[in-house]
N, C-alpha and C positions, 0 to 999 in steps of 0.2 A: 650715701652721697650728701645728705644734710649734715651729718657729723663732720665729714671731711671739709665741707664748705665753710664750717665755722672757724677754721684756722686762717681763712682769708689769705690764701697763697695761690697765685695764678699757676704755679707749677703743679699744684695739688689737684687731684681729681680721682675718682674711682676709674682709672684708665682701663682696667681690665674689663669694665662693663659700661664703657661710655656710650655704646649704642643703645643702652637702656635708659639713658637720660632724655627726658622730653625736650623737644618733640621727637617722637619715635616713628621710624619708617624707612624703607629702602629708597625712597624717591624724594625729589626736591624740585621746586620751581627753578627753571634754568636761568637764574639771575643771581648776581652778587648783591648782597644787602649790607648796608652800613648804617649804623645809627648816627644821625647828624642832627644836632640841636634836639636830641631826644626823640627823633622820628626815624622810622625804618625806611631808608631811602634806597631805591633801586639804583645801583651805580652803573652796572653794565650787564650785558649778556655773558654767560659762561658756556654757551653753546651756539655755534654759528647757525644751526638749523632750528633747534627747539626754541631758542631765545626770541627771535623775531616773531615766531608763530605763537608765542605765549600770551599775546595780548597786553603784556606789560611793556612800559617804555622806560628807558633810563630817565631818571628825574622823578618818577612816580614815588609817592610816599604811601607805603602799605599801611592802611588804617585798620583793616579787619581781615582775618583769615578764617574761613569757614564759620562766619557768624560771630567770632570772638574778637574783641578789640585787642590790638597789639599791646596796648598799655596793660590790659588785664593779663595777657600771657606773660609779660615781663614780671609782673607782680607775683604770679603763680610760680614761675621758674626761679626767681631770685634766690630762694633758700637752698637750691640744689646746684647752683653754679659756683664752683670754688674759684673765686678770683680775689686778688688783693684789693681791688677797688672797683668802683662802678664803671669806670671807663673800660676796663678789661672785661668786665661782666657783660656789658652791652656789646662789645666787640664779638664775644663768643656767642651770644644770643643771636646776633645778626648773621653769623656764619651758619647757624642751624635753623633759623627762624622758619623757613618755608619747608622744612623736611616733614615727611608724612607718608601716608599710603599712596601708592601709585594711582593715577587717575586725575579727575577734574577737581580743582580746588576753587571755592568761591572766594574771590578777593575783592575788597573795596579799596580803591586807591584815591588819593588826592592828587589831582593832575592840574597844577596851577591853582586857579581859584575854584575849580570844579571837582566834583566827586563822581567816580565812575565805578560800576560793578563789572568785574571781568571774570569770565570762566577760563581759568588757566590750568594747563595740564602739568602735573608733576611727572617728571621722567626719572629714570634710574640714575641715582647719584654717581654711579660708576661711569656714566657717559659724559659727565660734565667736567669742564676744565676749571679747577680751583687755583691755578697757578698765580693768579693776580688777586685772589679774594682778600687776603690779608697783606697786600702790598699797596702802598699809597704813593710810591715814588713815580718819577716820570718814565714813560716808555722810551726805549732807545738804549744806547751803549752805556756801559758803566761810567765812562768819562765823556763829558760833552762840554763844549763852549756854548753857553746860552747867549752870549754876546761877546764882543771883543774884550770887554773888561770883567766878565763874570764866568768863572769855571764852575763845573758841577760834577760831582761824583756820587753815585748811589751805591750803597753797600750790598744791595741784593744780588749784585753780579760782579763784585770786585774779586781780584786775584792778588794774593800776597806778593807774587813775583812782579806785579805791575805797579806796586805802591810808589816806587821812585818815579816811574814814567808818568803817573798821574800828576805828581808835583812838578815835574819838568814841563809837562804840557800846560800846566796852570801858571807857569812863571810869567810875571808881568801883568797879571790880572789884578784888579782891585780887590776882588773877593772870591773865595772858594765856598760854594754851598755843598755841604756834606749831608746827603739825604739818608737818614736812618729810620725812615718810616717803613721799616721792613725788618727782616732778619738777615744778618750778614751771611753772605755765601762763603766767606773765609774769615779767619781770625786775623784781623789787621790792626789790633789794638797797638802793637808795638811797631810793626813794619811801616804803618802809615802815621801813627801817633807821634813817633820820634822825629818825624819830619816837620811837625807843626810847632814844637816847643823850642825855645831859645836857650833854656837852662834845664838842668836836672830838676824834675818836677814830680812830687808825690801826687797821686790821684785817687788811691783807694787803700783801705785798711780792712783786712779780713778778721773775722772771728771764727773759731771752731770749737766744737764740743770737746771736753776733756774726758776720754773713756775711763780714766782712772778715778774720776770723781763725778759720777752721774748727776746731771743737772747743772754742772759748772760749764761756763763758757769762757774761753781764754782769747785774749788778743793775739793775733798772729802777725805775719809780716805786713809792712807797708809796701805798696807797689808803686814803682816810679817809672817815668819816661826819661830816657837819656837822649839828648839831641843828636841827630845825625844829619848828614847831607844827602840829597839836596834839601834845603830848608825853604818852606813856603813863608813869605813875609807879608802877604796880603791879609785881609780880614777873613776870619773863619766863621761861617754861620752854619749851625747844625740844626737839622729839622727832625722833630720827633712827634709821635702821637701814641695812640693806644696800642698799636701793633709793635711798638718798640719794647722788646721784652728780653730779659736775661742777658745773653751776650751783647745784644744791641744796647741795653742800658749801661752795661760795663764799658762798652766802647764809647758811649756818649760821655761818661765820667772822665775818660782819658782825654778825649779830643777837646773837651771844654776847657782844659787847662792851657790851651794855646793862648798866647798873649792877645787880649781883646776879644776872645771868642764869645759868641752869643748863641744860646740855645733858644730856638723858636718853636712853638707848637703847643701841645696840650699834655696833660699828665700821662706818663707811660704806664706800663702794665704792672709795675711794682713787684717783679719777681726776678731780682738780680741774683747772681751767684750760680753755683752748680746745682745739679739735681741728684737727690738720693732716693732710692727705691725703698718703699715700706711694704713688706709682705704681710698680708692679712689672712686670717683663717678662711678656709674654703677655697683657696687658690686665687683669691683676689689680690690686687696690688694697687698701691697709690705711690705718688711721688711727693716730695717736699723740697723746698729750697734748702740745700744741705749745709750752707755756711753763710755767715753774715757778711755783707758787703757795705762798708761805711765810707764816707768821705774821710780824708785825713784828719778833719776836726771832729770826727766821731758822729757826724750826722748820719742817720740811717737812710737806706734806700729801699729795704724790704717793706712791702705794703705801701710805702710812700711813693715810690717811683722817682723818676727824674723830673724835677720841677723846672720848667722852662724859665729863662730870663724874661721872655716876652710871650705872653699867652695869646695864641692865635689858633682858632679852631675853624674848620671849614663850615660854610653855611649852605643850607639847601639852595638858596638863590644862587650862590657862587658856583656850586657844582652843576646846577642846571645850565648855567651860562658857560660852562667849560673852563672856569677859572681855577687856578691853584693859588689860594689865598696865602698859603705859607710861603710859596715861592715869591709872591709879590712883596710880602713883608721882608723877606731875605734881601731882595733887590733894594728895597728902600733903606735897609740898614747898611748895605754896602755902598750905595751911591749917595745916601743922604738926601734923596729927593724922590718924588713919585715917579714910577716907571711902569706903565701898564704891561702886563705879561704879553699881550699880543704884539707889542713893539719888539720885545725880545725875540719872539718867534720869527718876525719878519727879518730882523737883523741876522738871525742865525740861518735863514733860508729854510725854515721848517714849517 
């Protein structure tokens, strides 16, 4: 695991033995954890029964687990988590942080300005719902009107066949927020992307290994979008963060070529491109990112990730208050003025 981690590729891991990577155990605390501002924040319950009974509250910051500081656990585990960058590494650590043996765990949390000790029970991981664990978009339908002038589509539940209908429904709005803080449910790079551009537009350039000359890497084809109808003419704002990985990063590259498009958020997972399996002695296997994905000007995306035009990351205070700070910034970019998120909710009847 340490050896594989040294290639710094979020696609890589000793996947055949991932259950042996610390923390080890068949049970977990019934909460989703995300590192926010470097702190292990309880986002939500992932069990309707065990969650509320856990003694933990959404908004708690987990400071210690079974007598060990979370910061120390992160330092211990860092050499064995194979990720392209620190954002993806903390994402993965958050996913597994509370895993361990079944039974009571001693947890110290920061709750507002106070510190509290909690006896929380780890339950079988197979009983928990992880469907929203690495998804940071809004609950609800794939397409929504957040206000009369702002449309929203999230890629976690899009359908290729509905691409044109999303754009038709967004017609006349000032801006379209495309939320890629998730992994796309369908490959809409072309079916949706071609409705955002006005002219034929290059967005990616691939490299591949040359089997006839081991060690050589060759430039392959440049990938383009060809405009189609219906065309969206409003402002396009794309949201990304550390869960934006692989196909999601490639999709962001395509969509950001829309005229005047802006990418808002934080550095993505840095594992663009397809996945190749590496067979190892003893029946083990790993993956790597199997081809290079570059911008048309040859800037890399592997390990680098997608760098937003405007850096915005959630804050502990914002999440505790129920705010989505990336949505708020997207609204400001579309309207050119401040617009509290709660005003949008009221206008949308939500």
